[in-house]
N, C-alpha and C positions, 0 to 999 in steps of 0.2 A: 587401566589408562593412567597413562604416561603423565609425568607433574605437570609438563610444557603444553597439553592438552585437555586437562583439568582446566572446565573455566572457575573454578574456585579458586586456584592460584593464578590462574591470567588477569583477575580481576587486582590482583596486588601488583599487578606491574605499572607504577604510576607513570614512568618515563616512555612513554609509546613512541614519541616523536622527537627525540633529546633533542636536536636541532633549534627545533622551533621552541622546543619548552626552555632551554638551557636561553636561548637568546632575550623569552620572554622575563625570564625570573632576573638576568641581567640587568637589561633594561630597569625592571623594577625599582631591582636595590639600587642602582645607579643612582635614579633617583630620590632614593629615603637618602642616601647618602648625601647627593648635591642638597636635599633640603635639610640636612640637619645644619651642612656647611654653612646657608644663606642664612640660619636662625644665628648661630654664634657667630659669624661678620658681624650681624645687624646689633645683637648685645653689646659686641665688643666697640661698634663706633659709637653707639648711643650714650655707651659709659664713660667714652672718653673725655668728658666734659665737668666728671663730677671726680671728686675724689673720695678718700676711702684710708682711712687710719686704722693701726693694727699694730697691734704687741711683737714684736721676733725675737727671742734671743731678751725680753726684759729690756727692749729700748721701744719705744714706742714712732711707729715707721706711718708716714705718711704718701701712698702714693694713687696714682690714676685707677680708679673702677675697675677698668677695661685691663689695665695692669696684674691686678690685684686678682680679677674673677677666673682673665684667662685659663691659666690652667685647670680652674674645674670648670671649666667651661669645656674644654677639648676633653675632656676625661668623663664627663656626664654626654658631652654627645657619643663621643664612641662608644659608651655602654649602649646608647638608646639607639644609636644605629646597627648595634648588634644583637639587638633583642626584638627591633621592629622588622628587621631586615631577616633574620630568622624566623621570624613567625608569617611575615609574609612570602616568603619562600614554602612554607608549608601551604601555607592558606593557595597561593598562584600555582603551587604542585597539582592539591587538589581540581582547582577549578581549571586548569589548564588543560589537565585528563582528561575535563569530560568535553572538553573543544577537539586536542587533541586526535583522542579517540576515534570520535566518529571523521575525521578528519581522515585520518590513516585507512581507516574503510573504505570511505568513499572513494578515496587515491585507487585502493584496490580492486573496487568495483568499475569505476571508469575505466583502468588496465584493462580489465577483464570483457567491458563492452566493446574497446577498442580493437579486439582481437575476434570481436563478432559473438562472444558470447551470450547473452539476453536470457539466458536462465536467471542470472543472480539477482537478489533483490539484499537493498540495503536495511539491517536493523538495527535499533539501535534499541540502547537500554533508558528504561525511566528517564533516571538523572542527566542523560547524555542532554548536551547541547545541539542547534542546528537540528532539530528534525524537518522543521519544512524544508529545507533542501534536500534530506532525505528524500522526503516525499516527493518533491519535483524531482527526482532524480528517478526514482523506482516508477511515477507516473510518466516517464519519459521512456524507461525501458519499455512500460508495458504496453506506448502507443507505438513500437517499434516491435515488438516482439508478433502482435496481432496482425497488422497487414505482411508478414513473415509468413506467419502460421499461415494462414487465406492464402499465399501463395500457392505455396508449397503445395496446399491442399488441392487450387486448382490445376498445377502443376501433373499430379498425379489423374485428375478427370482428363488434361489435355491426351498424356498417355493412352487413357483408356478410348476416347476417342479416333487415334490415329490406329489402336490397333482393330478398332471395329470398323473402321473405313476400310482396314487392310482386308480385313475378313469379306466383307460387302463384294469388295469388288473382282476379290479370289470365285466369290460364287457366281458372279457376270463372267468366268472366262477371260479374265483379263489377264493378261502376260505376267510372270512374279514379278523381271526383271524392268517391268513398264511400274508396276505396283511402285518397285524399291526407289525408281527415277525420280516418281513423281513424291516420294511422301520423306524421301531421305534427307531435303530440307528443313521439313518439319523439324522430323526426329532430331536434328541437328542440332537447329536450334531450342527446342527442348533440353537438349542434353548438353548445353552449354548455358542455359537459363536455371537449370538445377544444379548445374556446378558452380554458378556463383550464388547460387542462395547456400548451399551448404557450409558457407565459410561461415554464415551465421550458426548459429547451438542455441535451442529453446530447448525447455523445459521437456524431458519424455512428456509427461501426462497432457501439456498442449499438444507436442507432436499427435499421441493417440488420437485426442477429442478433435481436431482438425482434417489428419486422415479418416477417420468415422463420423463425418458429419453427416453424409448422408444415411449411414446406418443410423444415424443418431436420431434422427430429427423422423424414421419411422418407428423406433425403438427407445424411447423416450429414457427408459428406467437404465438402459447403457450411460445414457449420459455422463452419470456422478461416477467412473472407474472404480476413484477411493472409496467408495463405500461396500460392506460388509456386501456380496452378492447372494448370500444364504438367507439374506432379509426378506420374509414374505410382502409382499405390498398390494395395497386391493389399488387397483387403476380406473377411473374415472376420464370422460376424456368432455372437453366442450366444445366450443368455437374456436375458442382461443389457448385454451389450457389443454396439458395434459395434467391429470393431479394423481398422486400415489399418497395414498397411505398408509401408512407401517401399520403392522399388525394389531401392532396395541393401541392403537389409537382410537380413542368413541368417537363414531362419526356425529351420530347425533349430536353431543357437546359442540363440536368444530362447527355444525350446523347452527346451534343458538349463540354460539358467541359471533360467530360472523352476521352481525347484526346491520341488515341494508336499508333501515330506515329513511327514506327523503333519496339515500342514491339515485333514484331514477328520475329525483328532479331535474328537470331540465333536458332529457334528453328523448329525442324524437322516435330515434328508434330502440329498441328493447330485443335483447337475446332472446332464442327460443327456450322454453323449458322441453327438457331429455326425460322429464320423469319425474315423479312423485316421492322416489328414494333421497333418502338423506342425502347421499352420495350424489343424486343429481341436481338437488336443490341446491348445494354446494357449487355446484359445475357452472348452473345459474349466473349465483352471486359472485362468482370470478367475473364472469364475462360480461358482468352487469357494470363492476368495479374498471374493470379493463376499458370498459367503453367510456363509463364516467370520466376516466382519469384522463385517456384520450380528450374529449372535451374541453377539459379543466386547460391542457396544457397545449392543445390545439398541435397536436401531433398527431398524426397518422401511418406510420410506419407499414408499407405494406409487404404481404404476406408474413406479419410478423407474428409467434405462436409464443408460447411462456409452457415452462416443467414447474411443477412444484411439488415438492416434497412434504411430508407434512409427519413431524415425531411426535413423539408422546410428550417429551418436558425438556425444558434447558437442559438439562445432563445428557440428553440425547443430542439435542443440536451442539452443545460444547464439542461433544467427541468429534462431531463430523467435520466441524470448523478447525480443530488443532489437526486431524487427518490430514487437512487438505492447504489449510498454512501455518499448520507447524507451529500454530501461536495461540495465545486465550482469547475464547471467543467476549464480545462484551454485549453483543446485540441479543437482541429476542426473536430477528429476522433478519432474513441478509439472501443478497442477491447477488448471481457469480456469472458474467456475460459470456464466461469461456464458455460455461456448462449450460447457459442458457434456462439456469435453473432458479427458482426461488427457494429457501428453505423456511420453515417455520415451526413452529410446537404448537401442542393443541392447547397447553394451557395459558398463552401468551398469543393464541390470533384473535384477531377481530378485522373489520374491512377498514380500518384505520392503516392497520398493522401492512396490512395486504394494499392499500391504496399505494403509501409508501413506498414499498419494494415493486410493485407493477412501474409504479414512476420510474424506477431506475433501468427496469428491461424496455419500457419506452424509450426513454432520453436515452440507453446505450444504443439501439437500434435506430433512432430515428437520425441521429446525426451520423456521418460517414468517418468525422472523428471525435472518439470518444470526448467530451469536454471535460476540464477539471472535477475535480471529486467535489471541492466545494459549489460550484458553480450545479450539478448535478445534486445534490444533496438540500440545496436550497429548494430547488423545483420540486422534488419529493416529497420535504416539506410542506410545500404550497394545494402540492396533488393530498397532500394527507388534513391539512386544516380545513381547505372549502368541496370535502367531499360530499359534504351534506346541503352543500347551498345549491 
């Protein structure tokens, strides 16, 4: 690793945006100097009406106090300005670094977005400022990326439909030139749309997911392409959910921890029971929580389904989170809309945890545009809090 790419060395560069930081420091230093001059001027003016006696060369001299203290005022003001200015330069350099750095990254990210690159993600350090602005930019990128990914997937479906129609027309004995003449305008429009969409770049993972959506709906174990494929899963299905238990998960323990006491209170319909095994009871509980959260939020998206992956403990969950987002996990469970998958672990699972994450799934599928993160979180917390009401 070269010194320029070493993160430790890169953090020591405090002049990130020299023009911005230099202008900021100069203005503050000018303010310090101006303040010192004002103080010197005020002291000088206020002391003009008084006199001071002193001995100079064995002679008693009577002077105006202002004339007597002027050299001292100038010298002390100069020293104070230098010391305070130096301290301010150091402090402002460190403080402005926490602003200039994020602004620089935002500028680069917005430049990439302008070029059609929607795979960017603004990431700031813990000590950086303007985190809210970075979160808004990331939310904007996500809201742009999802419709484009879906459009790309729909274009592939259209191409398949055109090919299917062409084959059906050929089987009916229609001439090849007539088929081409009929379908050529559609093919040209599809190619034009593909060309326009090709300007935008989304992450490879997102592209694969949206291209494989038909397969993913039937085989939910393929939804998380970033997880190790060699893992063994015990799979059970319910009306709303496809649940994957990793090979080392104690299913009976999971069943005990998902306490659905009073969850069915107020429900007019209940999900069917698929069996008496622990995994079947868990599937029933998932559906019960799903129905209750829909009732609490008054949101019932059509044809909604959910994949849930249960791991042994939070360490396993942290590894999965790191592989997907390349950052530290702070949650005991989480839901990813693009994968339509809920991730939880045996140690921390509960009915309330599931209600919270299932609420995120319902909210994201209910609205045509995903709502802001804080609003979705507030609604999910509401579902968690009132699950047993």
